[in-house]
MARBA-3410 file (N, C-alpha, C, O; in Angstrom, 1 decimal):
66
199.5,176.6,57.6,198.5,176.4,58.6,196.9,176.1,57.9,196.1,176.7,57.2 ~ 197.0,175.0,58.6,195.6,174.3,57.7,194.6,174.0,58.8,194.5,173.0,59.6 ~ 193.7,175.4,58.7,192.6,175.3,59.8,191.2,175.4,58.9,191.1,176.1,57.8 ~ 190.1,174.8,59.3,188.9,174.8,58.5,188.1,175.6,58.8,187.6,175.6,60.0 ~ 187.8,176.5,58.0,186.7,177.6,58.2,185.5,177.3,57.4,184.8,178.3,57.0
185.2,175.9,57.0,184.1,175.7,56.4,182.7,176.2,57.0,181.7,176.7,56.4 ~ 182.9,175.8,58.2,181.4,176.0,59.1,181.7,177.2,60.0,180.9,177.5,60.8 ~ 182.9,177.9,59.9,183.0,179.1,60.8,181.9,180.1,60.8,181.3,180.3,59.7 ~ 181.6,180.7,61.8,180.7,181.9,61.8,181.5,183.3,61.8,182.1,183.7,62.8 ~ 181.5,183.7,60.7,182.1,185.0,60.3,181.3,186.1,60.8,180.1,186.1,60.6
182.0,187.4,61.7,181.2,188.6,62.2,182.2,189.6,61.8,183.4,189.7,61.8 ~ 181.4,190.5,61.5,181.9,191.7,61.2,182.4,192.3,62.1,181.8,192.3,63.2 ~ 183.7,192.9,62.2,184.6,193.7,63.1,183.6,195.0,63.7,182.8,195.7,63.0 ~ 183.9,195.2,64.8,183.1,196.3,65.2,183.8,197.7,64.9,183.3,198.7,65.2 ~ 185.0,197.5,64.2,185.8,198.9,63.8,185.8,198.7,62.4,186.7,199.2,61.8
184.8,198.1,61.6,184.6,198.4,60.3,183.7,199.5,60.2,183.1,199.9,61.1 ~ 183.6,200.0,59.1,182.7,201.2,58.9,181.7,200.8,57.5,182.2,199.9,56.8 ~ 180.6,201.3,57.2,179.9,200.9,56.4,180.3,201.2,54.8,179.7,200.7,53.9 ~ 181.6,202.0,54.5,181.8,202.1,53.3,182.8,201.2,52.6,182.6,200.4,51.7 ~ 184.1,201.5,53.1,185.4,200.8,52.5,186.1,199.7,53.4,186.6,198.6,53.2
185.9,200.2,54.5,186.6,199.2,55.4,186.1,198.3,56.3,186.1,198.4,57.5 ~ 185.6,197.0,55.5,184.7,195.9,56.0,185.8,194.7,56.5,186.6,194.3,55.6 ~ 185.8,194.3,57.6,186.7,193.4,58.0,185.6,192.4,58.7,184.9,192.9,59.5 ~ 185.6,190.9,58.4,185.2,190.0,59.2,186.2,189.1,59.6,187.3,188.9,59.0 ~ 185.7,188.4,61.0,186.7,187.6,61.4,185.9,186.6,61.8,184.7,186.8,61.8
186.6,185.3,62.0,186.0,184.1,62.5,187.0,183.3,63.0,188.1,183.4,62.5 ~ 186.6,182.3,64.1,187.5,181.4,64.8,187.4,180.1,63.9,186.4,179.9,63.2 ~ 188.4,179.3,64.1,188.4,178.0,63.7,189.3,177.3,64.8,189.9,178.1,65.5 ~ 189.4,176.0,65.0,190.2,175.3,66.0,191.4,175.7,66.4,191.8,175.8,67.6 ~ 192.2,176.0,65.3,193.9,176.5,65.3,194.0,177.7,65.0,195.1,178.3,65.4
193.1,178.6,64.3,193.4,179.9,63.8,192.5,180.8,63.9,191.5,180.4,64.5 ~ 192.5,182.3,63.4,191.5,183.1,63.3,191.5,183.7,62.0,192.4,184.5,61.6 ~ 190.5,183.3,61.1,190.4,183.9,60.0,190.0,185.6,59.6,189.1,186.3,60.2 ~ 190.7,186.0,58.7,190.5,187.7,58.7,190.2,187.5,56.9,190.8,186.8,56.1 ~ 188.8,188.5,56.7,188.6,188.3,55.2,187.9,189.8,55.1,187.7,190.6,56.0
187.6,189.9,53.9,187.1,191.1,53.4,185.4,190.8,53.0,184.9,190.1,52.1 ~ 184.6,191.8,54.3,183.2,191.2,53.9,182.4,191.5,53.0,181.2,191.1,53.1 ~ 183.1,192.5,51.7,182.4,192.9,50.5,182.6,191.5,49.7,181.6,191.0,49.0 ~ 183.7,190.9,49.8,184.1,189.8,49.1,184.2,188.5,49.8,185.3,187.9,49.8 ~ 183.2,188.0,50.3,183.7,186.7,51.1,184.0,185.7,50.9,184.1,184.8,51.7
184.1,185.4,49.4,184.3,184.2,48.5,185.7,184.6,48.1,186.4,183.7,47.4 ~ 186.3,185.8,48.3,187.7,185.9,47.7,188.7,185.6,48.7,189.8,186.2,48.6 ~ 188.5,184.8,49.6,189.5,183.9,50.5,189.8,184.7,51.6,189.4,185.9,51.6 ~ 190.4,184.2,52.8,190.9,184.9,53.9,192.2,184.5,53.9,192.7,183.8,53.0 ~ 192.9,185.0,55.1,193.8,185.0,55.9,193.6,184.0,57.2,192.6,184.1,57.9
194.8,183.0,57.4,194.6,182.5,58.5,195.9,182.7,59.4,197.0,182.4,59.0 ~ 195.6,183.2,60.7,196.6,183.7,61.6,196.6,183.1,63.1,195.6,183.3,63.9 ~ 197.5,182.5,63.5,197.6,181.8,64.8,197.3,183.0,65.8,197.2,184.2,65.5 ~ 197.0,182.4,67.3,196.3,183.3,68.0,197.5,184.5,68.1,197.1,185.6,68.1 ~ 198.7,184.3,68.3,199.7,185.1,68.5,199.9,186.1,67.8,200.1,187.3,68.2
199.7,185.6,66.3,200.0,186.6,65.2,198.9,187.4,65.1,199.1,188.5,64.7 ~ 197.5,187.0,65.7,196.4,188.2,65.5,196.4,188.9,66.5,196.1,190.1,66.4 ~ 196.9,188.4,67.7,196.8,189.4,68.7,198.1,190.6,68.1,198.1,191.8,68.4 ~ 199.0,190.1,67.6,200.1,191.3,67.2,199.6,192.1,65.8,200.0,193.3,65.5 ~ 198.7,191.5,65.1,198.0,192.7,64.2,197.2,193.4,64.7,197.2,194.6,64.4
196.4,192.9,65.8,195.4,193.8,66.6,196.4,195.1,67.1,196.0,196.3,67.0 ~ 197.5,194.7,67.7,197.9,195.5,68.3,198.4,196.5,67.5,198.3,197.7,67.9 ~ 199.1,196.3,66.2,199.4,197.3,65.2,198.4,198.2,64.5,198.6,199.3,64.0 ~ 197.0,197.4,64.6,196.1,198.3,64.0,195.5,199.4,65.0,195.4,200.6,64.7 ~ 195.3,198.9,66.3,195.3,199.7,67.1,195.7,200.9,67.5,195.2,201.9,68.0
197.2,200.7,67.0,198.0,201.6,67.3,198.6,202.9,66.0,199.4,203.8,65.9 ~ 197.6,202.3,65.1,197.5,203.1,64.2,198.7,202.8,63.0,198.6,203.5,62.0 ~ 199.7,201.7,63.2,200.7,201.5,62.5,200.4,201.1,60.9,201.2,201.4,60.0 ~ 199.3,200.5,60.8,199.0,200.3,59.3,198.2,201.1,58.6,197.9,200.8,57.5 ~ 197.7,202.4,59.2,197.0,203.0,58.3,197.6,203.7,57.2,198.7,204.1,57.2
196.6,203.8,56.2,197.3,204.4,55.0,197.1,206.0,55.0,197.6,206.6,54.1
END
């Protein structure tokens, strides 16, 4: 998937805390990006809207808790 995040407005997730679990999301024309707010230059993953919705469903259900 080639989405351009160069001018994307990243925002911190309302579910992030101030310690370790900091996630930022941004919209591009064809995808949603997810990155670590503590390392914004470390890259991101890009998901299409269906995959992002599925990810959110799993996160909210606690399926990805460590």
